HTML snippet that shows the backbone in 3Dmol.js (N, CA, C, O; Angstrom):
<script src="https://3Dmol.org/build/3Dmol-min.js"></script>
<div id="view" style="width:600px;height:400px;position:relative"></div>
<script>
const pdb = `
ATOM      1  N   MET A   1      -9.439   3.254  27.797  1.00  0.00           N
ATOM      2  CA  MET A   1      -8.922   4.453  27.155  1.00  0.00           C
ATOM      3  C   MET A   1      -8.023   4.047  25.987  1.00  0.00           C
ATOM      4  O   MET A   1      -7.076   3.283  26.175  1.00  0.00           O
ATOM      5  N   ALA A   2      -8.303   4.538  24.811  1.00  0.00           N
ATOM      6  CA  ALA A   2      -7.499   4.248  23.625  1.00  0.00           C
ATOM      7  C   ALA A   2      -6.238   5.107  23.625  1.00  0.00           C
ATOM      8  O   ALA A   2      -6.266   6.279  24.002  1.00  0.00           O
ATOM      9  N   LEU A   3      -5.157   4.513  23.204  1.00  0.00           N
ATOM     10  CA  LEU A   3      -3.870   5.197  23.172  1.00  0.00           C
ATOM     11  C   LEU A   3      -3.699   6.021  21.899  1.00  0.00           C
ATOM     12  O   LEU A   3      -4.228   5.682  20.841  1.00  0.00           O
ATOM     13  N   THR A   4      -2.949   7.106  22.030  1.00  0.00           N
ATOM     14  CA  THR A   4      -2.490   7.861  20.876  1.00  0.00           C
ATOM     15  C   THR A   4      -1.002   7.584  20.747  1.00  0.00           C
ATOM     16  O   THR A   4      -0.234   7.829  21.677  1.00  0.00           O
ATOM     17  N   ILE A   5      -0.596   7.069  19.585  1.00  0.00           N
ATOM     18  CA  ILE A   5       0.779   6.664  19.347  1.00  0.00           C
ATOM     19  C   ILE A   5       1.371   7.506  18.226  1.00  0.00           C
ATOM     20  O   ILE A   5       0.736   7.709  17.191  1.00  0.00           O
ATOM     21  N   VAL A   6       2.583   7.992  18.432  1.00  0.00           N
ATOM     22  CA  VAL A   6       3.323   8.711  17.406  1.00  0.00           C
ATOM     23  C   VAL A   6       4.266   7.717  16.731  1.00  0.00           C
ATOM     24  O   VAL A   6       4.947   6.947  17.408  1.00  0.00           O
ATOM     25  N   THR A   7       4.304   7.733  15.396  1.00  0.00           N
ATOM     26  CA  THR A   7       5.283   6.935  14.669  1.00  0.00           C
ATOM     27  C   THR A   7       6.194   7.866  13.889  1.00  0.00           C
ATOM     28  O   THR A   7       5.783   8.941  13.453  1.00  0.00           O
ATOM     29  N   GLY A   8       7.435   7.436  13.723  1.00  0.00           N
ATOM     30  CA  GLY A   8       8.374   8.218  12.947  1.00  0.00           C
ATOM     31  C   GLY A   8       9.561   7.363  12.552  1.00  0.00           C
ATOM     32  O   GLY A   8       9.841   6.336  13.170  1.00  0.00           O
ATOM     33  N   SER A   9      10.261   7.808  11.501  1.00  0.00           N
ATOM     34  CA  SER A   9      11.429   7.066  11.032  1.00  0.00           C
ATOM     35  C   SER A   9      12.310   7.970  10.187  1.00  0.00           C
ATOM     36  O   SER A   9      11.925   9.076   9.809  1.00  0.00           O
ATOM     37  N   ASP A  10      13.507   7.466   9.900  1.00  0.00           N
ATOM     38  CA  ASP A  10      14.302   8.076   8.851  1.00  0.00           C
ATOM     39  C   ASP A  10      13.944   7.366   7.551  1.00  0.00           C
ATOM     40  O   ASP A  10      13.091   6.479   7.555  1.00  0.00           O
ATOM     41  N   ASN A  11      14.577   7.734   6.439  1.00  0.00           N
ATOM     42  CA  ASN A  11      14.187   7.126   5.171  1.00  0.00           C
ATOM     43  C   ASN A  11      14.532   5.639   5.116  1.00  0.00           C
ATOM     44  O   ASN A  11      13.846   4.886   4.424  1.00  0.00           O
ATOM     45  N   ALA A  12      15.563   5.197   5.816  1.00  0.00           N
ATOM     46  CA  ALA A  12      15.916   3.775   5.833  1.00  0.00           C
ATOM     47  C   ALA A  12      14.887   2.942   6.591  1.00  0.00           C
ATOM     48  O   ALA A  12      14.706   1.762   6.290  1.00  0.00           O
ATOM     49  N   GLY A  13      14.221   3.532   7.558  1.00  0.00           N
ATOM     50  CA  GLY A  13      13.217   2.812   8.345  1.00  0.00           C
ATOM     51  C   GLY A  13      11.795   2.996   7.866  1.00  0.00           C
ATOM     52  O   GLY A  13      10.851   2.530   8.503  1.00  0.00           O
ATOM     53  N   TYR A  14      11.640   3.679   6.737  1.00  0.00           N
ATOM     54  CA  TYR A  14      10.303   4.027   6.257  1.00  0.00           C
ATOM     55  C   TYR A  14       9.403   2.806   6.048  1.00  0.00           C
ATOM     56  O   TYR A  14       8.240   2.831   6.453  1.00  0.00           O
ATOM     57  N   GLY A  15       9.900   1.768   5.442  1.00  0.00           N
ATOM     58  CA  GLY A  15       9.089   0.579   5.180  1.00  0.00           C
ATOM     59  C   GLY A  15       8.592  -0.073   6.459  1.00  0.00           C
ATOM     60  O   GLY A  15       7.428  -0.462   6.554  1.00  0.00           O
ATOM     61  N   HIS A  16       9.478  -0.191   7.442  1.00  0.00           N
ATOM     62  CA  HIS A  16       9.082  -0.784   8.722  1.00  0.00           C
ATOM     63  C   HIS A  16       8.066   0.090   9.447  1.00  0.00           C
ATOM     64  O   HIS A  16       7.097  -0.405  10.023  1.00  0.00           O
ATOM     65  N   LYS A  17       8.307   1.416   9.408  1.00  0.00           N
ATOM     66  CA  LYS A  17       7.373   2.327  10.056  1.00  0.00           C
ATOM     67  C   LYS A  17       5.992   2.256   9.419  1.00  0.00           C
ATOM     68  O   LYS A  17       4.980   2.269  10.120  1.00  0.00           O
ATOM     69  N   SER A  18       5.950   2.181   8.107  1.00  0.00           N
ATOM     70  CA  SER A  18       4.665   2.112   7.410  1.00  0.00           C
ATOM     71  C   SER A  18       3.898   0.851   7.797  1.00  0.00           C
ATOM     72  O   SER A  18       2.689   0.900   8.021  1.00  0.00           O
ATOM     73  N   ALA A  19       4.602  -0.280   7.874  1.00  0.00           N
ATOM     74  CA  ALA A  19       3.960  -1.539   8.271  1.00  0.00           C
ATOM     75  C   ALA A  19       3.481  -1.461   9.717  1.00  0.00           C
ATOM     76  O   ALA A  19       2.382  -1.916  10.034  1.00  0.00           O
ATOM     77  N   LEU A  20       4.298  -0.891  10.590  1.00  0.00           N
ATOM     78  CA  LEU A  20       3.923  -0.747  11.994  1.00  0.00           C
ATOM     79  C   LEU A  20       2.709   0.161  12.141  1.00  0.00           C
ATOM     80  O   LEU A  20       1.791  -0.142  12.903  1.00  0.00           O
ATOM     81  N   LYS A  21       2.705   1.263  11.419  1.00  0.00           N
ATOM     82  CA  LYS A  21       1.579   2.196  11.468  1.00  0.00           C
ATOM     83  C   LYS A  21       0.279   1.508  11.061  1.00  0.00           C
ATOM     84  O   LYS A  21      -0.760   1.701  11.692  1.00  0.00           O
ATOM     85  N   GLU A  22       0.346   0.709  10.010  1.00  0.00           N
ATOM     86  CA  GLU A  22      -0.833  -0.016   9.543  1.00  0.00           C
ATOM     87  C   GLU A  22      -1.356  -0.981  10.614  1.00  0.00           C
ATOM     88  O   GLU A  22      -2.564  -1.078  10.829  1.00  0.00           O
ATOM     89  N   LEU A  23      -0.451  -1.684  11.275  1.00  0.00           N
ATOM     90  CA  LEU A  23      -0.858  -2.601  12.350  1.00  0.00           C
ATOM     91  C   LEU A  23      -1.479  -1.847  13.524  1.00  0.00           C
ATOM     92  O   LEU A  23      -2.495  -2.267  14.079  1.00  0.00           O
ATOM     93  N   LEU A  24      -0.860  -0.736  13.890  1.00  0.00           N
ATOM     94  CA  LEU A  24      -1.381   0.056  15.001  1.00  0.00           C
ATOM     95  C   LEU A  24      -2.781   0.588  14.710  1.00  0.00           C
ATOM     96  O   LEU A  24      -3.637   0.617  15.594  1.00  0.00           O
ATOM     97  N   GLU A  25      -3.007   1.004  13.479  1.00  0.00           N
ATOM     98  CA  GLU A  25      -4.317   1.545  13.113  1.00  0.00           C
ATOM     99  C   GLU A  25      -5.415   0.483  13.184  1.00  0.00           C
ATOM    100  O   GLU A  25      -6.592   0.822  13.309  1.00  0.00           O
ATOM    101  N   GLN A  26      -5.050  -0.771  13.106  1.00  0.00           N
ATOM    102  CA  GLN A  26      -6.014  -1.866  13.193  1.00  0.00           C
ATOM    103  C   GLN A  26      -6.201  -2.365  14.624  1.00  0.00           C
ATOM    104  O   GLN A  26      -7.110  -3.154  14.884  1.00  0.00           O
ATOM    105  N   ASP A  27      -5.366  -1.926  15.545  1.00  0.00           N
ATOM    106  CA  ASP A  27      -5.417  -2.392  16.933  1.00  0.00           C
ATOM    107  C   ASP A  27      -6.512  -1.649  17.696  1.00  0.00           C
ATOM    108  O   ASP A  27      -6.510  -0.418  17.715  1.00  0.00           O
ATOM    109  N   PRO A  28      -7.439  -2.360  18.319  1.00  0.00           N
ATOM    110  CA  PRO A  28      -8.530  -1.689  19.036  1.00  0.00           C
ATOM    111  C   PRO A  28      -8.064  -0.896  20.260  1.00  0.00           C
ATOM    112  O   PRO A  28      -8.810  -0.057  20.767  1.00  0.00           O
ATOM    113  N   ARG A  29      -6.860  -1.145  20.734  1.00  0.00           N
ATOM    114  CA  ARG A  29      -6.333  -0.395  21.890  1.00  0.00           C
ATOM    115  C   ARG A  29      -5.793   0.963  21.488  1.00  0.00           C
ATOM    116  O   ARG A  29      -5.513   1.800  22.345  1.00  0.00           O
ATOM    117  N   VAL A  30      -5.644   1.190  20.180  1.00  0.00           N
ATOM    118  CA  VAL A  30      -5.070   2.433  19.657  1.00  0.00           C
ATOM    119  C   VAL A  30      -6.177   3.270  19.037  1.00  0.00           C
ATOM    120  O   VAL A  30      -6.846   2.840  18.098  1.00  0.00           O
ATOM    121  N   GLY A  31      -6.359   4.458  19.566  1.00  0.00           N
ATOM    122  CA  GLY A  31      -7.389   5.349  19.055  1.00  0.00           C
ATOM    123  C   GLY A  31      -6.911   6.222  17.915  1.00  0.00           C
ATOM    124  O   GLY A  31      -7.685   6.591  17.032  1.00  0.00           O
ATOM    125  N   LYS A  32      -5.607   6.557  17.941  1.00  0.00           N
ATOM    126  CA  LYS A  32      -5.087   7.476  16.929  1.00  0.00           C
ATOM    127  C   LYS A  32      -3.597   7.212  16.738  1.00  0.00           C
ATOM    128  O   LYS A  32      -2.873   6.934  17.694  1.00  0.00           O
ATOM    129  N   VAL A  33      -3.154   7.303  15.486  1.00  0.00           N
ATOM    130  CA  VAL A  33      -1.737   7.212  15.154  1.00  0.00           C
ATOM    131  C   VAL A  33      -1.339   8.519  14.484  1.00  0.00           C
ATOM    132  O   VAL A  33      -1.944   8.930  13.493  1.00  0.00           O
ATOM    133  N   ILE A  34      -0.323   9.163  15.029  1.00  0.00           N
ATOM    134  CA  ILE A  34       0.196  10.410  14.468  1.00  0.00           C
ATOM    135  C   ILE A  34       1.547  10.089  13.825  1.00  0.00           C
ATOM    136  O   ILE A  34       2.473   9.651  14.508  1.00  0.00           O
ATOM    137  N   ASP A  35       1.657  10.303  12.532  1.00  0.00           N
ATOM    138  CA  ASP A  35       2.895  10.029  11.801  1.00  0.00           C
ATOM    139  C   ASP A  35       3.660  11.343  11.641  1.00  0.00           C
ATOM    140  O   ASP A  35       3.166  12.278  11.012  1.00  0.00           O
ATOM    141  N   VAL A  36       4.868  11.412  12.211  1.00  0.00           N
ATOM    142  CA  VAL A  36       5.656  12.643  12.148  1.00  0.00           C
ATOM    143  C   VAL A  36       6.749  12.578  11.078  1.00  0.00           C
ATOM    144  O   VAL A  36       7.622  13.445  11.030  1.00  0.00           O
ATOM    145  N   GLY A  37       6.702  11.565  10.229  1.00  0.00           N
ATOM    146  CA  GLY A  37       7.648  11.493   9.117  1.00  0.00           C
ATOM    147  C   GLY A  37       8.571  10.303   9.246  1.00  0.00           C
ATOM    148  O   GLY A  37       8.622   9.645  10.286  1.00  0.00           O
ATOM    149  N   VAL A  38       9.252  10.054   8.250  1.00  0.00           N
ATOM    150  CA  VAL A  38       9.339  10.682   6.955  1.00  0.00           C
ATOM    151  C   VAL A  38       8.183  10.235   6.075  1.00  0.00           C
ATOM    152  O   VAL A  38       7.436   9.319   6.418  1.00  0.00           O
ATOM    153  N   THR A  39       8.052  10.901   4.933  1.00  0.00           N
ATOM    154  CA  THR A  39       6.908  10.632   4.069  1.00  0.00           C
ATOM    155  C   THR A  39       7.213   9.650   2.947  1.00  0.00           C
ATOM    156  O   THR A  39       6.311   9.279   2.195  1.00  0.00           O
ATOM    157  N   GLY A  40       8.452   9.225   2.820  1.00  0.00           N
ATOM    158  CA  GLY A  40       8.822   8.262   1.791  1.00  0.00           C
ATOM    159  C   GLY A  40      10.298   7.948   1.842  1.00  0.00           C
ATOM    160  O   GLY A  40      11.050   8.587   2.577  1.00  0.00           O
ATOM    161  N   ARG A  41      10.714   6.968   1.066  1.00  0.00           N
ATOM    162  CA  ARG A  41      12.128   6.557   1.067  1.00  0.00           C
ATOM    163  C   ARG A  41      13.059   7.655   0.563  1.00  0.00           C
ATOM    164  O   ARG A  41      14.244   7.664   0.896  1.00  0.00           O
ATOM    165  N   GLU A  42      12.540   8.563  -0.224  1.00  0.00           N
ATOM    166  CA  GLU A  42      13.367   9.636  -0.782  1.00  0.00           C
ATOM    167  C   GLU A  42      13.374  10.887   0.093  1.00  0.00           C
ATOM    168  O   GLU A  42      14.098  11.840  -0.193  1.00  0.00           O
ATOM    169  N   ASP A  43      12.579  10.888   1.147  1.00  0.00           N
ATOM    170  CA  ASP A  43      12.508  12.036   2.063  1.00  0.00           C
ATOM    171  C   ASP A  43      13.819  12.117   2.838  1.00  0.00           C
ATOM    172  O   ASP A  43      14.190  11.167   3.527  1.00  0.00           O
ATOM    173  N   GLY A  44      14.508  13.223   2.732  1.00  0.00           N
ATOM    174  CA  GLY A  44      15.811  13.380   3.366  1.00  0.00           C
ATOM    175  C   GLY A  44      15.794  14.013   4.741  1.00  0.00           C
ATOM    176  O   GLY A  44      16.835  14.463   5.221  1.00  0.00           O
ATOM    177  N   THR A  45      14.636  14.061   5.388  1.00  0.00           N
ATOM    178  CA  THR A  45      14.544  14.641   6.728  1.00  0.00           C
ATOM    179  C   THR A  45      15.449  13.866   7.676  1.00  0.00           C
ATOM    180  O   THR A  45      15.417  12.636   7.690  1.00  0.00           O
ATOM    181  N   TYR A  46      16.237  14.554   8.451  1.00  0.00           N
ATOM    182  CA  TYR A  46      17.138  13.899   9.402  1.00  0.00           C
ATOM    183  C   TYR A  46      16.354  13.328  10.579  1.00  0.00           C
ATOM    184  O   TYR A  46      15.418  13.956  11.074  1.00  0.00           O
ATOM    185  N   TYR A  47      16.742  12.133  11.022  1.00  0.00           N
ATOM    186  CA  TYR A  47      16.001  11.467  12.087  1.00  0.00           C
ATOM    187  C   TYR A  47      15.935  12.255  13.389  1.00  0.00           C
ATOM    188  O   TYR A  47      14.940  12.124  14.101  1.00  0.00           O
ATOM    189  N   PRO A  48      16.947  13.078  13.753  1.00  0.00           N
ATOM    190  CA  PRO A  48      16.775  13.846  14.994  1.00  0.00           C
ATOM    191  C   PRO A  48      15.569  14.777  14.943  1.00  0.00           C
ATOM    192  O   PRO A  48      14.915  14.994  15.964  1.00  0.00           O
ATOM    193  N   ASN A  49      15.264  15.332  13.767  1.00  0.00           N
ATOM    194  CA  ASN A  49      14.093  16.215  13.646  1.00  0.00           C
ATOM    195  C   ASN A  49      12.809  15.437  13.898  1.00  0.00           C
ATOM    196  O   ASN A  49      11.897  15.940  14.555  1.00  0.00           O
ATOM    197  N   VAL A  50      12.733  14.218  13.382  1.00  0.00           N
ATOM    198  CA  VAL A  50      11.566  13.365  13.591  1.00  0.00           C
ATOM    199  C   VAL A  50      11.455  13.007  15.072  1.00  0.00           C
ATOM    200  O   VAL A  50      10.369  13.066  15.649  1.00  0.00           O
ATOM    201  N   ALA A  51      12.576  12.636  15.683  1.00  0.00           N
ATOM    202  CA  ALA A  51      12.570  12.245  17.101  1.00  0.00           C
ATOM    203  C   ALA A  51      12.167  13.407  18.005  1.00  0.00           C
ATOM    204  O   ALA A  51      11.418  13.219  18.964  1.00  0.00           O
ATOM    205  N   VAL A  52      12.656  14.594  17.704  1.00  0.00           N
ATOM    206  CA  VAL A  52      12.307  15.770  18.507  1.00  0.00           C
ATOM    207  C   VAL A  52      10.814  16.064  18.381  1.00  0.00           C
ATOM    208  O   VAL A  52      10.154  16.346  19.381  1.00  0.00           O
ATOM    209  N   GLU A  53      10.280  16.001  17.170  1.00  0.00           N
ATOM    210  CA  GLU A  53       8.850  16.259  16.988  1.00  0.00           C
ATOM    211  C   GLU A  53       8.004  15.245  17.766  1.00  0.00           C
ATOM    212  O   GLU A  53       7.004  15.606  18.386  1.00  0.00           O
ATOM    213  N   ALA A  54       8.411  13.985  17.725  1.00  0.00           N
ATOM    214  CA  ALA A  54       7.687  12.954  18.476  1.00  0.00           C
ATOM    215  C   ALA A  54       7.758  13.238  19.973  1.00  0.00           C
ATOM    216  O   ALA A  54       6.748  13.149  20.671  1.00  0.00           O
ATOM    217  N   ALA A  55       8.936  13.578  20.466  1.00  0.00           N
ATOM    218  CA  ALA A  55       9.110  13.862  21.894  1.00  0.00           C
ATOM    219  C   ALA A  55       8.291  15.077  22.325  1.00  0.00           C
ATOM    220  O   ALA A  55       7.727  15.090  23.419  1.00  0.00           O
ATOM    221  N   GLU A  56       8.227  16.086  21.476  1.00  0.00           N
ATOM    222  CA  GLU A  56       7.440  17.279  21.799  1.00  0.00           C
ATOM    223  C   GLU A  56       5.950  16.940  21.907  1.00  0.00           C
ATOM    224  O   GLU A  56       5.249  17.496  22.752  1.00  0.00           O
ATOM    225  N   LYS A  57       5.472  16.045  21.068  1.00  0.00           N
ATOM    226  CA  LYS A  57       4.060  15.647  21.142  1.00  0.00           C
ATOM    227  C   LYS A  57       3.777  14.888  22.440  1.00  0.00           C
ATOM    228  O   LYS A  57       2.717  15.064  23.042  1.00  0.00           O
ATOM    229  N   ILE A  58       4.699  14.063  22.863  1.00  0.00           N
ATOM    230  CA  ILE A  58       4.544  13.349  24.129  1.00  0.00           C
ATOM    231  C   ILE A  58       4.547  14.365  25.284  1.00  0.00           C
ATOM    232  O   ILE A  58       3.673  14.329  26.151  1.00  0.00           O
ATOM    233  N   ALA A  59       5.527  15.257  25.285  1.00  0.00           N
ATOM    234  CA  ALA A  59       5.655  16.244  26.356  1.00  0.00           C
ATOM    235  C   ALA A  59       4.442  17.160  26.446  1.00  0.00           C
ATOM    236  O   ALA A  59       4.059  17.581  27.538  1.00  0.00           O
ATOM    237  N   ALA A  60       3.837  17.469  25.305  1.00  0.00           N
ATOM    238  CA  ALA A  60       2.669  18.353  25.275  1.00  0.00           C
ATOM    239  C   ALA A  60       1.376  17.626  25.622  1.00  0.00           C
ATOM    240  O   ALA A  60       0.320  18.250  25.714  1.00  0.00           O
ATOM    241  N   GLY A  61       1.450  16.312  25.817  1.00  0.00           N
ATOM    242  CA  GLY A  61       0.247  15.553  26.140  1.00  0.00           C
ATOM    243  C   GLY A  61      -0.608  15.209  24.929  1.00  0.00           C
ATOM    244  O   GLY A  61      -1.751  14.779  25.081  1.00  0.00           O
ATOM    245  N   GLU A  62      -0.067  15.393  23.728  1.00  0.00           N
ATOM    246  CA  GLU A  62      -0.814  15.098  22.505  1.00  0.00           C
ATOM    247  C   GLU A  62      -0.789  13.609  22.163  1.00  0.00           C
ATOM    248  O   GLU A  62      -1.592  13.143  21.355  1.00  0.00           O
ATOM    249  N   ALA A  63       0.132  12.860  22.778  1.00  0.00           N
ATOM    250  CA  ALA A  63       0.261  11.431  22.506  1.00  0.00           C
ATOM    251  C   ALA A  63       0.746  10.721  23.767  1.00  0.00           C
ATOM    252  O   ALA A  63       1.335  11.330  24.660  1.00  0.00           O
ATOM    253  N   ASP A  64       0.483   9.426  23.812  1.00  0.00           N
ATOM    254  CA  ASP A  64       0.882   8.623  24.966  1.00  0.00           C
ATOM    255  C   ASP A  64       2.262   8.003  24.819  1.00  0.00           C
ATOM    256  O   ASP A  64       3.026   7.933  25.782  1.00  0.00           O
ATOM    257  N   ARG A  65       2.576   7.557  23.621  1.00  0.00           N
ATOM    258  CA  ARG A  65       3.835   6.870  23.355  1.00  0.00           C
ATOM    259  C   ARG A  65       4.300   7.196  21.942  1.00  0.00           C
ATOM    260  O   ARG A  65       3.525   7.656  21.104  1.00  0.00           O
ATOM    261  N   ALA A  66       5.603   6.942  21.695  1.00  0.00           N
ATOM    262  CA  ALA A  66       6.154   7.094  20.350  1.00  0.00           C
ATOM    263  C   ALA A  66       6.949   5.842  20.000  1.00  0.00           C
ATOM    264  O   ALA A  66       7.635   5.265  20.845  1.00  0.00           O
ATOM    265  N   LEU A  67       6.843   5.439  18.751  1.00  0.00           N
ATOM    266  CA  LEU A  67       7.625   4.334  18.215  1.00  0.00           C
ATOM    267  C   LEU A  67       8.406   4.881  17.032  1.00  0.00           C
ATOM    268  O   LEU A  67       7.833   5.275  16.016  1.00  0.00           O
ATOM    269  N   LEU A  68       9.738   4.899  17.186  1.00  0.00           N
ATOM    270  CA  LEU A  68      10.611   5.502  16.193  1.00  0.00           C
ATOM    271  C   LEU A  68      11.547   4.442  15.626  1.00  0.00           C
ATOM    272  O   LEU A  68      12.069   3.609  16.367  1.00  0.00           O
ATOM    273  N   ILE A  69      11.757   4.475  14.315  1.00  0.00           N
ATOM    274  CA  ILE A  69      12.580   3.473  13.643  1.00  0.00           C
ATOM    275  C   ILE A  69      13.596   4.187  12.756  1.00  0.00           C
ATOM    276  O   ILE A  69      13.252   5.079  11.980  1.00  0.00           O
ATOM    277  N   CYS A  70      14.861   3.772  12.892  1.00  0.00           N
ATOM    278  CA  CYS A  70      15.899   4.299  12.012  1.00  0.00           C
ATOM    279  C   CYS A  70      16.670   3.138  11.402  1.00  0.00           C
ATOM    280  O   CYS A  70      16.566   2.001  11.862  1.00  0.00           O
ATOM    281  N   GLY A  71      17.431   3.430  10.379  1.00  0.00           N
ATOM    282  CA  GLY A  71      18.144   2.392   9.653  1.00  0.00           C
ATOM    283  C   GLY A  71      19.196   1.666  10.473  1.00  0.00           C
ATOM    284  O   GLY A  71      19.435   0.478  10.255  1.00  0.00           O
ATOM    285  N   THR A  72      19.823   2.352  11.401  1.00  0.00           N
ATOM    286  CA  THR A  72      20.888   1.733  12.181  1.00  0.00           C
ATOM    287  C   THR A  72      20.383   1.049  13.446  1.00  0.00           C
ATOM    288  O   THR A  72      21.028   0.139  13.967  1.00  0.00           O
ATOM    289  N   GLY A  73      19.235   1.488  13.933  1.00  0.00           N
ATOM    290  CA  GLY A  73      18.762   0.984  15.218  1.00  0.00           C
ATOM    291  C   GLY A  73      19.408   1.689  16.394  1.00  0.00           C
ATOM    292  O   GLY A  73      19.145   1.349  17.548  1.00  0.00           O
ATOM    293  N   LEU A  74      20.246   2.660  16.112  1.00  0.00           N
ATOM    294  CA  LEU A  74      20.969   3.398  17.160  1.00  0.00           C
ATOM    295  C   LEU A  74      20.613   4.870  17.211  1.00  0.00           C
ATOM    296  O   LEU A  74      20.749   5.500  18.260  1.00  0.00           O
ATOM    297  N   GLY A  75      20.159   5.432  16.100  1.00  0.00           N
ATOM    298  CA  GLY A  75      19.991   6.870  15.972  1.00  0.00           C
ATOM    299  C   GLY A  75      18.897   7.479  16.817  1.00  0.00           C
ATOM    300  O   GLY A  75      19.085   8.543  17.407  1.00  0.00           O
ATOM    301  N   VAL A  76      17.765   6.822  16.883  1.00  0.00           N
ATOM    302  CA  VAL A  76      16.656   7.416  17.626  1.00  0.00           C
ATOM    303  C   VAL A  76      16.311   6.571  18.830  1.00  0.00           C
ATOM    304  O   VAL A  76      15.397   6.912  19.582  1.00  0.00           O
TER     305      VAL A  76
END
`;
const viewer = $3Dmol.createViewer("view");
viewer.addModel(pdb, "pdb");
viewer.setStyle({}, {cartoon: {color: "spectrum"}});
viewer.zoomTo();
viewer.render();
</script>
């Protein structure tokens, strides 16, 4: 069974999230990657909004796991 993984970050973690997403998309164990944001380094979306959206997808059964990255390593 292929996993569905949610990725998300704040703007400080955007570069790491993008690299992680690319690796996940190449992994044969991963069937789908859902990116809940942010969309770029200039995107000012607050990380709690990204984390809540990821958690809601897990709770709804839309994804198996979430990998969230923030600039501090403490926020999400």
